[in-house]
VOMARNU-696230 format. One line per 5 residues: number of its first residue (from 1); their letters; for each residue z negated, x, y of N, C-alpha, C. Coordinates in steps of 0.2 Angstrom, whole numbers, padded with zeros to 4 digits. Layout:
N
NUM	A	Z/X/Y/Z/X/Y/Z/X/Y  ... $
//
This chain:
288
1	XXXXX	0000/0006/-0004/-0001/0002/-0001/-0001/0005/0006  0002/0000/0013/0002/0002/0019/-0004/0009/0020  -0008/0010/0018/-0015/0013/0018/-0017/0015/0025  -0022/0013/0028/-0026/0015/0036/-0028/0024/0034  -0029/0025/0027/-0031/0031/0029/-0026/0036/0033 $
6	XXXXX	-0028/0040/0036/-0025/0046/0037/-0020/0051/0035  -0024/0053/0028/-0022/0058/0022/-0015/0052/0016  -0015/0047/0017/-0012/0045/0015/-0006/0042/0018  -0007/0041/0023/-0001/0041/0029/0002/0049/0028  -0003/0053/0031/0000/0059/0032/0007/0063/0025 $
11	XXXXX	0003/0061/0019/0009/0061/0011/0011/0056/0010  0014/0051/0013/0018/0046/0011/0016/0040/0007  0009/0041/0003/0008/0038/-0003/0007/0031/-0003  0011/0028/-0001/0014/0020/-0004/0021/0018/-0001  0021/0012/-0005/0026/0010/-0006/0028/0004/-0002 $
16	XXXXX	0032/0005/0003/0035/0000/0007/0039/-0006/0007  0035/-0011/0012/0035/-0019/0008/0032/-0023/0005  0023/-0016/0004/0019/-0022/-0001/0014/-0022/0008  0014/-0033/0007/0009/-0034/0011/0000/-0035/0006  -0002/-0031/0004/-0007/-0029/0000/-0014/-0038/0002 $
21	XXXXX	-0016/-0038/0008/-0019/-0043/0013/-0016/-0050/0011  -0008/-0050/0010/-0006/-0058/0008/-0007/-0056/0002  -0004/-0051/-0005/-0006/-0052/-0013/-0016/-0054/-0014  -0018/-0052/-0009/-0026/-0055/-0013/-0027/-0062/-0011  -0024/-0064/-0009/-0025/-0068/-0002/-0024/-0075/-0005 $
26	XXXXX	-0019/-0075/-0009/-0014/-0079/-0015/-0017/-0078/-0020  -0020/-0074/-0026/-0020/-0072/-0031/-0029/-0076/-0027  -0032/-0074/-0024/-0040/-0077/-0022/-0036/-0088/-0023  -0033/-0092/-0017/-0033/-0096/-0017/-0029/-0099/-0024  -0026/-0095/-0031/-0026/-0096/-0038/-0033/-0096/-0039 $
31	XXXXX	-0038/-0093/-0037/-0042/-0092/-0043/-0040/-0087/-0048  -0038/-0079/-0045/-0038/-0074/-0050/-0041/-0068/-0047  -0043/-0066/-0050/-0050/-0064/-0050/-0044/-0057/-0052  -0044/-0051/-0044/-0043/-0046/-0043/-0046/-0039/-0045  -0038/-0035/-0051/-0043/-0027/-0050/-0040/-0023/-0048 $
36	XXXXX	-0040/-0019/-0045/-0038/-0012/-0040/-0036/-0006/-0046  -0035/-0006/-0050/-0033/0002/-0051/-0028/0006/-0049  -0034/0013/-0050/-0033/0016/-0047/-0035/0022/-0051  -0028/0026/-0048/-0025/0032/-0055/-0028/0040/-0052  -0035/0042/-0053/-0036/0047/-0050/-0036/0056/-0049 $
41	XXXXX	-0035/0056/-0055/-0034/0063/-0054/-0029/0067/-0057  -0024/0060/-0058/-0016/0063/-0060/-0013/0057/-0055  -0012/0062/-0051/-0006/0063/-0041/-0001/0067/-0040  0004/0065/-0041/0007/0066/-0041/0010/0068/-0032  0009/0065/-0030/0009/0063/-0024/0003/0068/-0019 $
46	XXXXX	0002/0069/-0020/-0007/0072/-0020/-0005/0079/-0021  -0003/0080/-0028/-0002/0087/-0026/0003/0091/-0025  0007/0088/-0022/0015/0092/-0024/0012/0090/-0014  0008/0085/-0011/0011/0086/-0005/0002/0092/-0002  -0002/0094/-0008/-0009/0096/-0004/-0008/0104/-0011 $
51	XXXXX	-0003/0106/-0013/-0002/0114/-0017/-0011/0115/-0020  -0013/0119/-0011/-0019/0122/-0015/-0026/0117/-0016  -0025/0108/-0019/-0029/0103/-0023/-0026/0103/-0028  -0021/0106/-0030/-0017/0104/-0036/-0021/0108/-0040  -0019/0106/-0047/-0020/0112/-0053/-0015/0113/-0055 $
56	XXXXX	-0017/0122/-0057/-0012/0127/-0057/-0009/0129/-0064  -0006/0133/-0065/-0004/0138/-0071/-0008/0144/-0066  -0008/0147/-0072/-0010/0153/-0072/-0006/0162/-0065  0001/0156/-0065/0004/0158/-0063/0007/0157/-0052  0005/0152/-0054/0002/0150/-0047/0003/0145/-0045 $
61	XXXXX	0010/0142/-0051/0014/0136/-0052/0011/0131/-0055  0013/0125/-0049/0011/0119/-0052/0009/0117/-0059  0005/0115/-0061/0005/0109/-0069/0007/0105/-0070  0011/0103/-0075/0015/0096/-0076/0012/0095/-0083  0011/0090/-0083/0008/0085/-0088/0014/0084/-0092 $
66	XXXXX	0016/0080/-0095/0024/0079/-0102/0026/0074/-0099  0023/0071/-0095/0029/0066/-0089/0032/0072/-0083  0030/0076/-0085/0032/0081/-0079/0028/0079/-0070  0022/0077/-0070/0019/0074/-0068/0010/0080/-0062  0008/0080/-0056/0005/0085/-0055/-0001/0078/-0058 $
71	XXXXX	-0007/0086/-0056/-0015/0082/-0055/-0017/0088/-0050  -0024/0084/-0050/-0028/0088/-0043/-0032/0088/-0045  -0035/0094/-0043/-0043/0097/-0045/-0046/0093/-0045  -0051/0090/-0050/-0058/0083/-0046/-0064/0089/-0048  -0065/0097/-0045/-0070/0098/-0043/-0070/0100/-0034 $
76	XXXXX	-0063/0096/-0031/-0064/0097/-0025/-0064/0091/-0022  -0071/0094/-0018/-0076/0088/-0016/-0065/0083/-0007  -0062/0087/-0006/-0056/0082/-0004/-0054/0080/-0006  -0052/0079/-0014/-0049/0076/-0016/-0053/0068/-0020  -0060/0071/-0022/-0064/0068/-0020/-0066/0061/-0015 $
81	XXXXX	-0065/0063/-0009/-0066/0060/-0003/-0060/0056/-0004  -0053/0056/-0003/-0048/0054/-0003/-0047/0047/-0006  -0050/0048/-0013/-0051/0043/-0019/-0054/0038/-0017  -0061/0041/-0013/-0064/0036/-0012/-0066/0032/-0007  -0062/0036/-0002/-0061/0029/0005/-0054/0025/0003 $
86	XXXXX	-0051/0024/-0003/-0045/0020/-0005/-0046/0015/-0012  -0052/0018/-0013/-0056/0015/-0016/-0065/0009/-0012  -0063/0011/-0006/-0067/0009/-0002/-0059/0002/0000  -0057/0006/0003/-0051/0001/0008/-0049/-0005/0003  -0050/-0002/-0002/-0044/-0009/-0005/-0051/-0015/-0007 $
91	XXXXX	-0058/-0010/-0008/-0060/-0015/-0009/-0064/-0022/-0003  -0062/-0016/0004/-0067/-0020/0010/-0058/-0025/0011  -0051/-0025/0010/-0047/-0030/0009/-0050/-0032/0004  -0054/-0037/0000/-0055/-0040/-0004/-0054/-0040/-0014  -0052/-0036/-0015/-0053/-0037/-0022/-0058/-0033/-0024 $
96	XXXXX	-0059/-0039/-0029/-0065/-0040/-0035/-0069/-0032/-0038  -0064/-0031/-0039/-0068/-0021/-0042/-0060/-0017/-0042  -0065/-0012/-0042/-0059/-0005/-0041/-0062/-0003/-0047  -0057/0002/-0051/-0056/0001/-0057/-0051/0007/-0058  -0056/0014/-0059/-0053/0019/-0063/-0051/0023/-0068 $
101	XXXXX	-0045/0025/-0066/-0042/0028/-0072/-0038/0034/-0073  -0037/0039/-0078/-0033/0046/-0077/-0041/0049/-0074  -0049/0047/-0076/-0053/0050/-0071/-0054/0057/-0079  -0053/0059/-0079/-0052/0069/-0083/-0047/0072/-0082  -0051/0076/-0084/-0046/0083/-0083/-0042/0083/-0086 $
106	XXXXX	-0032/0086/-0085/-0029/0085/-0089/-0030/0089/-0097  -0024/0086/-0102/-0025/0086/-0108/-0018/0087/-0111  -0011/0087/-0108/-0007/0090/-0112/-0002/0095/-0108  0005/0094/-0110/0009/0098/-0106/0009/0109/-0108  0013/0110/-0105/0013/0118/-0107/0009/0122/-0103 $
111	XXXXX	0002/0123/-0107/-0002/0131/-0103/-0004/0127/-0103  -0009/0122/-0104/-0014/0117/-0104/-0021/0123/-0106  -0020/0128/-0111/-0027/0133/-0109/-0030/0136/-0102  -0024/0139/-0101/-0023/0143/-0097/-0022/0140/-0087  -0025/0132/-0086/-0027/0132/-0081/-0027/0133/-0075 $
116	XXXXX	-0030/0134/-0069/-0033/0136/-0065/-0036/0131/-0059  -0043/0130/-0058/-0042/0126/-0056/-0050/0129/-0048  -0052/0124/-0045/-0054/0127/-0040/-0064/0135/-0042  -0065/0131/-0049/-0068/0135/-0052/-0067/0135/-0058  -0071/0140/-0063/-0073/0139/-0069/-0072/0131/-0071 $
121	XXXXX	-0069/0130/-0077/-0070/0126/-0080/-0070/0126/-0084  -0077/0122/-0087/-0079/0123/-0094/-0084/0117/-0098  -0085/0116/-0102/-0090/0108/-0101/-0096/0110/-0097  -0097/0114/-0096/-0106/0112/-0090/-0101/0109/-0085  -0097/0114/-0083/-0093/0110/-0075/-0089/0106/-0074 $
126	XXXXX	-0088/0105/-0082/-0082/0097/-0084/-0085/0093/-0080  -0093/0093/-0084/-0095/0087/-0085/-0099/0087/-0079  -0101/0092/-0077/-0105/0090/-0071/-0100/0084/-0064  -0093/0092/-0064/-0090/0087/-0059/-0088/0078/-0060  -0087/0074/-0066/-0084/0070/-0067/-0091/0065/-0065 $
131	XXXXX	-0097/0067/-0069/-0105/0063/-0065/-0108/0064/-0058  -0103/0070/-0056/-0102/0071/-0049/-0099/0064/-0045  -0091/0063/-0045/-0088/0058/-0041/-0088/0055/-0045  -0091/0052/-0050/-0092/0044/-0052/-0098/0041/-0045  -0107/0043/-0046/-0111/0046/-0042/-0108/0042/-0036 $
136	XXXXX	-0104/0048/-0033/-0104/0048/-0028/-0094/0042/-0025  -0095/0041/-0030/-0088/0034/-0031/-0094/0028/-0030  -0100/0029/-0033/-0102/0020/-0032/-0106/0021/-0030  -0109/0025/-0026/-0112/0023/-0020/-0108/0021/-0016  -0103/0023/-0014/-0100/0022/-0010/-0096/0014/-0012 $
141	XXXXX	-0095/0014/-0014/-0090/0003/-0019/-0097/0000/-0018  -0102/0002/-0021/-0111/-0001/-0019/-0112/-0005/-0013  -0108/-0002/-0008/-0109/-0005/-0001/-0106/-0009/0001  -0098/-0011/-0003/-0094/-0020/-0002/-0096/-0023/-0008  -0094/-0029/-0008/-0094/-0031/-0014/-0090/-0030/-0020 $
146	XXXXX	-0086/-0027/-0021/-0084/-0025/-0026/-0087/-0021/-0032  -0088/-0025/-0037/-0088/-0021/-0044/-0082/-0013/-0044  -0086/-0009/-0047/-0086/-0006/-0052/-0084/-0004/-0056  -0076/-0001/-0059/-0077/0003/-0067/-0072/0008/-0070  -0073/0011/-0077/-0069/0017/-0079/-0065/0014/-0084 $
151	XXXXX	-0058/0018/-0085/-0057/0018/-0089/-0057/0024/-0093  -0058/0025/-0099/-0062/0030/-0105/-0055/0027/-0110  -0055/0037/-0113/-0051/0035/-0121/-0053/0035/-0125  -0050/0029/-0131/-0054/0024/-0137/-0056/0028/-0140  -0055/0034/-0141/-0059/0041/-0144/-0067/0044/-0142 $
156	XXXXX	-0065/0042/-0136/-0073/0045/-0133/-0079/0042/-0134  -0082/0035/-0133/-0084/0033/-0141/-0087/0036/-0145  -0084/0040/-0150/-0084/0042/-0155/-0086/0049/-0155  -0085/0056/-0150/-0086/0060/-0147/-0095/0061/-0147  -0097/0066/-0149/-0102/0068/-0147/-0104/0072/-0142 $
161	XXXXX	-0109/0068/-0138/-0113/0069/-0133/-0113/0077/-0131  -0109/0081/-0135/-0113/0088/-0136/-0104/0092/-0137  -0098/0089/-0134/-0092/0090/-0131/-0090/0087/-0129  -0084/0086/-0125/-0081/0082/-0120/-0073/0082/-0121  -0070/0084/-0127/-0063/0085/-0128/-0059/0091/-0125 $
166	XXXXX	-0064/0093/-0119/-0059/0100/-0115/-0056/0094/-0106  -0060/0088/-0109/-0058/0084/-0101/-0059/0082/-0095  -0068/0085/-0101/-0076/0081/-0096/-0078/0073/-0096  -0073/0070/-0099/-0075/0064/-0101/-0081/0063/-0105  -0085/0060/-0104/-0091/0059/-0110/-0094/0053/-0106 $
171	XXXXX	-0098/0050/-0112/-0102/0039/-0109/-0106/0042/-0105  -0109/0050/-0106/-0116/0047/-0102/-0114/0050/-0096  -0110/0054/-0094/-0108/0053/-0087/-0105/0049/-0081  -0101/0044/-0089/-0098/0040/-0082/-0101/0037/-0085  -0104/0033/-0089/-0108/0025/-0089/-0114/0021/-0081 $
176	XXXXX	-0118/0025/-0082/-0123/0024/-0079/-0116/0022/-0069  -0114/0026/-0068/-0110/0022/-0062/-0108/0019/-0062  -0104/0016/-0067/-0101/0007/-0067/-0104/0002/-0068  -0102/0000/-0066/-0101/-0008/-0066/-0099/-0012/-0075  -0095/-0010/-0076/-0091/-0010/-0078/-0088/-0005/-0085 $
181	XXXXX	-0085/-0004/-0091/-0084/0002/-0096/-0079/0001/-0098  -0072/0002/-0100/-0065/0001/-0103/-0062/0004/-0108  -0065/0005/-0115/-0062/0012/-0117/-0054/0006/-0119  -0048/0013/-0117/-0041/0012/-0120/-0042/0008/-0130  -0042/0003/-0129/-0046/0005/-0137/-0037/0001/-0140 $
186	XXXXX	-0033/0004/-0141/-0026/0002/-0143/-0027/0006/-0151  -0027/0000/-0155/-0027/0005/-0162/-0020/0007/-0165  -0012/0008/-0162/-0009/0015/-0162/-0008/0023/-0160  -0013/0021/-0156/-0016/0028/-0152/-0023/0033/-0156  -0022/0031/-0160/-0028/0033/-0163/-0024/0036/-0170 $
191	XXXXX	-0027/0046/-0172/-0024/0049/-0176/-0024/0044/-0183  -0019/0045/-0187/-0020/0043/-0193/-0027/0048/-0199  -0030/0045/-0201/-0037/0046/-0205/-0044/0044/-0198  -0041/0043/-0195/-0045/0040/-0188/-0052/0036/-0193  -0058/0036/-0193/-0062/0032/-0196/-0064/0029/-0205 $
196	XXXXX	-0056/0035/-0204/-0055/0033/-0214/-0050/0032/-0213  -0048/0029/-0212/-0041/0023/-0212/-0035/0027/-0210  -0029/0026/-0213/-0023/0030/-0213/-0019/0028/-0211  -0020/0024/-0207/-0014/0020/-0200/-0019/0016/-0196  -0023/0020/-0192/-0024/0015/-0188/-0020/0006/-0185 $
201	XXXXX	-0015/0010/-0183/-0011/0003/-0181/-0010/-0002/-0184  -0012/0001/-0190/-0012/-0006/-0195/-0018/-0010/-0196  -0023/-0008/-0190/-0029/-0010/-0191/-0034/-0012/-0187  -0028/-0020/-0184/-0034/-0017/-0174/-0036/-0021/-0173  -0039/-0025/-0178/-0048/-0027/-0177/-0052/-0022/-0180 $
206	XXXXX	-0053/-0019/-0184/-0054/-0012/-0186/-0057/-0010/-0179  -0052/-0005/-0176/-0053/-0003/-0171/-0053/-0004/-0165  -0052/-0008/-0163/-0058/-0013/-0156/-0063/-0016/-0159  -0064/-0015/-0165/-0074/-0020/-0166/-0077/-0011/-0167  -0075/-0009/-0170/-0077/-0002/-0171/-0078/0005/-0164 $
211	XXXXX	-0075/0003/-0160/-0073/0005/-0153/-0077/0003/-0148  -0079/-0005/-0148/-0082/-0009/-0143/-0091/-0006/-0145  -0091/-0007/-0153/-0097/-0006/-0153/-0102/0001/-0156  -0095/0006/-0156/-0097/0014/-0153/-0099/0012/-0149  -0097/0012/-0142/-0096/0011/-0135/-0104/0008/-0132 $
216	XXXXX	-0106/0000/-0135/-0112/0000/-0134/-0118/0002/-0137  -0116/0006/-0141/-0122/0007/-0144/-0122/0015/-0138  -0118/0018/-0137/-0121/0022/-0134/-0125/0018/-0123  -0119/0014/-0122/-0123/0012/-0115/-0126/0007/-0113  -0128/0005/-0109/-0130/-0002/-0108/-0124/-0007/-0103 $
221	XXXXX	-0120/-0004/-0101/-0115/-0004/-0098/-0111/-0008/-0100  -0108/-0017/-0098/-0107/-0020/-0100/-0099/-0016/-0102  -0098/-0017/-0108/-0091/-0015/-0111/-0086/-0023/-0109  -0080/-0018/-0107/-0073/-0022/-0107/-0066/-0019/-0110  -0068/-0019/-0115/-0059/-0015/-0116/-0054/-0017/-0115 $
226	XXXXX	-0052/-0011/-0114/-0042/-0013/-0117/-0038/-0014/-0123  -0035/-0021/-0120/-0034/-0020/-0129/-0022/-0021/-0127  -0023/-0019/-0135/-0014/-0017/-0136/-0010/-0024/-0134  -0008/-0024/-0130/-0001/-0030/-0127/0008/-0027/-0129  0007/-0024/-0134/0015/-0019/-0135/0014/-0019/-0142 $
231	XXXXX	0021/-0015/-0143/0022/-0014/-0151/0027/-0007/-0151  0023/-0003/-0153/0027/0004/-0154/0027/0009/-0161  0029/0013/-0162/0029/0019/-0167/0034/0014/-0173  0037/0007/-0175/0038/0003/-0181/0032/-0001/-0182  0028/-0004/-0179/0021/-0009/-0178/0023/-0012/-0173 $
236	XXXXX	0025/-0020/-0179/0025/-0025/-0172/0019/-0029/-0171  0018/-0031/-0166/0011/-0033/-0162/0015/-0039/-0161  0011/-0044/-0163/0014/-0051/-0161/0007/-0056/-0159  0008/-0063/-0159/0001/-0066/-0157/-0004/-0065/-0163  -0003/-0065/-0167/-0012/-0065/-0174/-0014/-0058/-0172 $
241	XXXXX	-0009/-0052/-0170/-0011/-0046/-0168/-0015/-0046/-0163  -0012/-0049/-0160/-0014/-0051/-0151/-0023/-0053/-0155  -0022/-0058/-0156/-0028/-0061/-0156/-0035/-0058/-0162  -0031/-0055/-0167/-0038/-0048/-0170/-0040/-0045/-0165  -0037/-0041/-0158/-0039/-0039/-0155/-0045/-0042/-0151 $
246	XXXXX	-0041/-0046/-0149/-0047/-0052/-0146/-0053/-0054/-0145  -0052/-0053/-0154/-0058/-0057/-0159/-0063/-0052/-0161  -0060/-0045/-0163/-0065/-0040/-0161/-0069/-0039/-0156  -0064/-0040/-0149/-0068/-0035/-0146/-0074/-0041/-0145  -0071/-0047/-0147/-0077/-0054/-0142/-0082/-0054/-0151 $
251	XXXXX	-0082/-0051/-0156/-0085/-0050/-0160/-0090/-0045/-0158  -0088/-0042/-0155/-0093/-0035/-0156/-0097/-0034/-0150  -0098/-0040/-0147/-0099/-0041/-0139/-0099/-0037/-0137  -0092/-0039/-0133/-0089/-0034/-0128/-0089/-0041/-0120  -0089/-0040/-0116/-0089/-0044/-0109/-0083/-0048/-0109 $
256	XXXXX	-0076/-0045/-0109/-0072/-0047/-0108/-0067/-0044/-0112  -0061/-0043/-0111/-0054/-0038/-0113/-0052/-0040/-0108  -0042/-0035/-0109/-0042/-0033/-0107/-0032/-0031/-0108  -0026/-0034/-0108/-0022/-0033/-0110/-0016/-0028/-0106  -0014/-0021/-0108/-0011/-0014/-0107/-0004/-0019/-0111 $
261	XXXXX	0003/-0019/-0107/0009/-0019/-0104/0009/-0018/-0101  0015/-0012/-0103/0018/-0010/-0095/0024/-0009/-0094  0024/-0017/-0096/0030/-0018/-0092/0027/-0027/-0089  0022/-0027/-0091/0019/-0033/-0088/0019/-0041/-0091  0021/-0039/-0098/0027/-0045/-0105/0024/-0048/-0109 $
266	XXXXX	0019/-0052/-0107/0013/-0054/-0112/0014/-0059/-0114  0008/-0060/-0118/0012/-0068/-0125/0006/-0074/-0121  0007/-0079/-0120/0005/-0084/-0119/-0002/-0087/-0122  -0001/-0087/-0129/-0003/-0091/-0134/-0008/-0085/-0137  -0009/-0081/-0136/-0016/-0076/-0137/-0021/-0077/-0131 $
271	XXXXX	-0021/-0078/-0126/-0027/-0082/-0120/-0029/-0087/-0118  -0027/-0094/-0122/-0028/-0100/-0120/-0034/-0099/-0126  -0043/-0103/-0121/-0048/-0104/-0125/-0049/-0101/-0132  -0046/-0106/-0134/-0047/-0109/-0141/-0041/-0109/-0146  -0038/-0102/-0144/-0033/-0098/-0145/-0035/-0095/-0155 $
276	XXXXX	-0043/-0094/-0158/-0044/-0090/-0161/-0044/-0098/-0163  -0053/-0099/-0161/-0051/-0105/-0167/-0047/-0109/-0168  -0042/-0108/-0167/-0036/-0112/-0169/-0029/-0109/-0176  -0033/-0102/-0173/-0028/-0100/-0179/-0032/-0096/-0186  -0030/-0096/-0191/-0031/-0097/-0200/-0031/-0088/-0200 $
281	XXXXX	-0033/-0084/-0207/-0036/-0078/-0206/-0035/-0072/-0201  -0038/-0075/-0195/-0042/-0069/-0192/-0046/-0065/-0197  -0047/-0059/-0194/-0053/-0054/-0198/-0061/-0057/-0196  -0064/-0055/-0198/-0073/-0053/-0198/-0077/-0049/-0200  -0082/-0051/-0194/-0085/-0043/-0195/-0089/-0040/-0199 $
286	XXX	-0084/-0032/-0201/-0088/-0028/-0206/-0094/-0028/-0209  -0097/-0029/-0214/-0100/-0030/-0216/-0105/-0022/-0212  -0112/-0021/-0210/-0113/-0015/-0205/-0122/-0012/-0211 $
//
């Protein structure tokens, strides 16, 4: 959006023609709860406009992930301040919730092990950076009417707190500063053999259920998972698979669920309040 933030204006970080206030007003007129998702540390526009704030390779060139996009340095307070300012701005515009995505250090692309930041990146500094940023963000957003939430990998709830997968993402650092936590529990993204299942993509109920349960065991922050609203890799998902995930989330004690489909194409039958009750054959919770 055409932000009033001086840095956003300087680097032209907006798509012309969008009246965000008009959108918010129309959504609220229709009774729609609006979440503003901010892709935090994966920021091609900011990284290229402010290369001193970007993640670099040893030779000084900008790091690019597998999509060819730049990332910015989570240690830099300037980067944090910019995202905090944008979050507060959309909250003041009227968004009901600000959601933080890519709340981590980069994990793919060439030279990933030799990346250069403004300070040494190790387990202690990465996790401290995430905890500090989340606390700063919460302090700012909590002064507005908006809620604050974060997306995390679906695997994160299963990783022991003594590890951060090299990306600084741990439940213990992020959850205390969030009103909601949303694991990306897309069954097809879990590696074959995870939790003893040969092909997780064929087990939509199991993986959503177990992910939500594992996360709820580690935090009192309400859990509201992302669910897979698409087909990929030869595994077809339709209304039944969508409802398997939705039921799994509800059975595991989630406070709701969110669908992800990159094209914004959804199956209405998966949304109806009575859809689960009227669909035979859906899974039941595993015995524990």
